[in-house]
N, C-alpha and C positions, 0 to 999 in steps of 0.2 A: 583589329578585329580581320578575319581572313576576306570577309563581305561588306565592308565598311561602307557606306552611303556614300555617294559623290557629292551630296551636300553639304558641306564642312558645318554649318550652322545646324541642320537636323542630325549631323555626328556628335555635337557638343549637348544639343538636347538629351538626345538618347543617353550619353556620358553620365548626364547630370541625372536623369531620372534614374539611371542603375546606382548611381551614388545615394542617392533620397532613399532607394530602395533598400538598400544594404546597411545604411544608416539605421533605418525602421527595425530590420530583420533583427541587427546587434542588442538592439537596447530590448526588444522584445525577449530573446533569447537570453541574455543575462538576468534579467527582472524575473523571468520564469525561473530561470535557477537559483538565485537566491531566495525565492520563497518555497521553494522545495527542499533547500538547505535548510530555511526558517524550519519549518515543517518537520524536519526531522528533529532537529534536535528540540524541540517543543515534544514529540512523542519522545525520545529519550528523558527529558525530565519529566513528563508522566512518570514513566516508569519507574524513576528513582524513588520518586514519590510513593510512588506505590508498593516495591518492592525492593526498594535499595540496590545499590551496583554489587552488591554479593548475589544475589538472584535473578540477575538478568539470562535470559535463554538466548537460544542460539539466533532467534530472528532479531534482538537487539542489536546484534553484533551486525548482522547481514544488511542492514540497512544503512550501515555506514561503509561497508563492501559496495551497496549501490550507490552512496554518496560519492565515491571514487571513481567509478566507473561513467556516473553522471555527467562528475567535471570533465571527465576527459571526453566524453562526447560533445558536450558542448563547445569544447575547446576545438574539436576537430569540426563542428558546427560553422565556430567565427572563423578557421583558419580556411575554410573553402569560401568565404565573402572576402578573406583578407588577403590570403595569399592565390587564389585561383580564381577569383572574383565568379565565383560561380560557374566556373566551366570545368569540364571533363570529356573524357573523350567520345562524348555521345553528341547527339543534335548536329552533327554534319553531313554534307554531304559528299560525296566521291571528290566532286571538282573542288571543294574546301578543302578535302584532305591533301589534296594532293599539289594545292596553292601554298599550301602551310608549311612553312622552311623551319626545319630545325633549328634555325638563329634567331627564329621570331619570338618575342617575348611571350608570344599567346600561347604558341607550343609548349614552352616550361611550365605555364599554366594550366593547362590541360592536362600534362602529365601529374604534376602534384595535384589538381583535383582529383583526377582518378584514383590515386593511391590514397588519398583520403578517404573518399566513397567506400574501398574496400575496407579501411580500417572503423571506419563508421558502421558499417553493416556488422563488422563484427565485435564491436563494442557495445552495439545497440541490442543484441543476441543476448551476449551474456548478461547486459545490465536489466534486461526483461526477465531471464531467467533464476537472478538472484532475487530481484523483488517478488518473484513467484514463489519463490522457496521460503524468503521472509513470509510470506503469507499463511504458507503450508504450514508452517514452525508454530505460526500463530493459532493456527486451528487446532493443533494437535494442544496444545495449552486449554484451548476453548472447548475441547472435549475430554477433556482430562475427567474421567471418573464414569464415560460413558462404555458401553458394551463394546466388544470388538469389532462389531461389521459398521458401526461409526467411524472407528481410527481406519479401518480398511479403506473408507473412502478416500481417507486425507494419504493415506501412502500411494494409493494407485494417482491421487495428484501428482504427487513427487516423480511417478515414474510417467507421466503424461509430460510435464512440464520439462523433464530431463530428454525424453526421448524427440521434443518438439526442438531443442534447442541443440540435438547432434543434427538433425536435418538442417535445420539454419545455418550452422556451422559448414555444414557436408556441403549445402549448395554454393557457398562463397569458396570453398576452396577448393572443390571437384569439379565444376561446371566450367571451367575457363582454363583451358590449357592449351599450352603451355601459362603459365602463373603471369608473366609476364606481361601478356597481351592484355590484360586487365587496364594497361597504361600505354598500349598502340596505339597511335594516331593514324597512320596512313600503312598500309591499307586496312581499310575498316575490318577491325577484329570478330564484329558481328555482334549481335544485340547479349549473348551470352557472358561477353567478354566487355561489356559495356556497366560497371558496377550500379551506376546511378539508375539503369533501370532495367538490369538483367531482370527478364522473365523467371527465370529459376531460382532467384534469390526474393526476388517480390512475393512468390507465390510461395515457396515454403516458409517464408518468415510471414505471410499473412493466415497459411494454414496451421501453423503452429501457436500463434496468437490468440485466433479465435477459437479455437480447441480448448486450449486451458485456460482460458479467460473464462469461457463461458461454462467449464468444469469450476473452476473456483468461485463464482459468482452462485452457482449450484449448492455448493458443497454444505454452507452452513443454513440455506433458506427453508427447508423442510423442516429442521430442528425448531428451527425460529419460530414456526407457524403454529408445531404442535405444542407449543412450551404454554404457560400461564400467564403469560405477559399479558398488560392492558392492550387493547387494538391499536391504540397512538405509539406506545411503546413498540409494536411489533413494525409497524410502517417506519417508524424513524432507524430502527436497527435494520430494516431492510434498505432503505435508503445508504446508511452509511457502507454496508457489507455489498450491498449490489453497485457500489460509485464505481467500480469497475467496467460498467457497460460505458463507460464514455473512452476508454482505453481502445474499445472495440469500434466504436465512432471515428476516432481520430484514425484506426490502423486501417478499418476500410475505407475511408475518406483519401488518406496516402496511396493505397492501394488503387484505387481508382484514375488515381491522377496520373499515376505512372504507366497504367494500360492504355489509358486514353489516348494521352500527350506525349509524343516521345521527344517533342523538343523542349516544351516547356513544365512538362511534367515533373522533372527531376528537381524543379525548381519549387513546384506545389507541394511535391510530396515533402520536401526537407523541411519546408514551415509546420505542414501539418505531423510529421516526424519529432521535430522539437515539442510540440506540442503534446504527444501521444508520451513521451518518456516523462513530462513534468507531472502529465496527468497518473501514470501508472508512480510516481513514486507520492504524488499526495493521495492516494487512492489507498497506498499500504501502509501510509501512518496514519492515515484518517483515524481507523478502530480505537488507536490509542491516545489520540489527539482530543478527539468527540469528548470522552469524558473529564476532560481537564477544562474543557471550556464551559461545560456543564456546572463545574464547580465555579469557576468564575463568575458565570452569570449569574448564579443562584441567588446571590444578596437583590440581582433587579427581578429576577424572574417569580420569587419566592417558591417556598416548596408546594409541592401539589399535594400534599396531605399533612396536616400539621397532626393528625389524630394517629399517624401511624410513627411506628420504632420499626427500624429496619435491622435484621442481622446479618450479618455476611457470611456465605459458607463459603469452605476453602476448595472445594473442589467440583468439577464438572463444568457442564457451559452455565458459566455463574455469572462471569463479567467479560465486559472488554476491559483490557489493559491488565488483567491476570494479578487483581488487587492482593489476593489469597489472604489467608489468615494473618492474623497481625495487628488489626487495626482495632481501635477502640471508640467507645462512645463514652459521653458524658453521662454521668448519674443520671434518673432521675428524681421525679418529687418525691418519690419515697427512698431515698439515698441508697436502691440496688446498684449493683455493678453486674451485667450481666455478659456470659459469653457463650455464645451459641457454637456448634460446630455440627457439618451433616455433610449428606452425603444428594442433594438436591442438584441434580446436573443442570438443571435448564433456569434456573430463576432463583435470585434470593429469599429467603423464609424470610413473610412479614408478617406479624400480628398484628391485627387490629385491636382497637381500643378495648373494645369488649372479651378479646382472647385475653389481652394483658391484664383484664381483671378478673378473670376466671383463676390465671395462674395464681397473682396475687392474694386469691383467697384460701387456696389450696392448704394445707396444715402442712408444714415444714417441721421435721422432729429439731430439738434444740438441742444444744449442747455446746461443749469447749468452755472457755473461759470469758468472764467479763460481757457474756449475756450474749454472744455471738453464735446464730444460728448457721447452719449450712443444710443444705439439701439438693438434690438432683433429681429433675423430670428428665424422664426418659421416653420419647414419642416415637414409637418404630411402626413397622407394617402395613405403613401405608403406601399406596402405588398412586401416582400420577395417573391421567388419563392415557398415557403410552405407554405404560408399566413397568414405569421405571421406578425402583425401591426409592423412597424419601424415608432417611432416617433425621432426628434432631433431638438434640441431646441438651439439657441448659444446665448450666451449674449457677446457684445461686446463694448469693452470700449477703447478711447482712449483717451491717456493724453499727450496734445500737450504742455505742461508747459515744460515736457523735452523731448530731443532729442536722450539720451542717458540711458533710463531708462533700466536698467535689474531688472528682477525679481527673486530676492534672496532667495524666500520664498522654505523652503526644500522640494525635492522632495522624495517620497516614490516608492518604487519597485511595480511595477505592471507586474504580471505575464499573458502577453495576448498572445493567440497564433498571 
């Protein structure tokens, strides 16, 4: 180091402390990365079980693009410590810059560290954009069947995220001119050309993330709380869809550390930036993984209501994970096989035991061979409290030739609230 301590013992102790801190950081870095990849894999598994490979949507592919970027960012974070030992062209006095010779190994470390910082900001901004685009595509599926004004909110979100990304990348590419000053050591290139603590980069990134993250959190919540879900379901759904607030916390702390402390702020900001990327990956995949955990834990948690039979609706704000049509349920005690379809955009249609009794007592015209009865019940013209048209159509069939018929059709996972 250019300002190495005169006491060799103190210098050795400082080196050991730095190595221990680097080791701890690397363990944390790769552990969080592993959890992020596993969560994305679980999300993909849940989607395969729900809709199959052939019905994957844009967000199902974007999350893996995000993993490639997350891998790149994690590798860059590791190399900052491994190659540059946490150093860049910031945190130096003018005297230290003059004293540092280009032949000194520290000089090369600071140059490499500065270049990694520039690349890291670019990859980070792209990663955040891809993750937010994935969430917005998910919102498009979530609001499928709703009015145009609801989907316009999602479309505006795309524009907001894209504008924030352009501002963040422009701050990286345009604020330091000429560009090679980003890794200049002597003379001092100024704050604008110190990528690790550059105020324009930090503020542009912070503004882009705060505005878009808050907007993404607010898109589904009004619809959710106007729905007919139970209070506990609304609270649980809010926690899942609003988990992005933790990304805001990490982004805020990272910005504060950089602005307040020019010397050690970059190191602290790097640690919180690692956490921010991890939390962003988790929260993007959480709405898809959450129903999978519900299914896995159901044998231990039990059914919340054994007197209810649920009928999935294929369209609208109806599920997390986009189960869609195609799922089946086992036959009931009367050997009926039900299929329901409708356009209830906010929640699944649920018939209580008394409503099922009424349906079973309705007279159904008999016809066909073998004593098979067929009937259709159409329930329409209803509107919920928010003025959303609800139509439920049931096809009911009964096979009297078999008293012990069991529907063995494979059942897919449906992630309904």
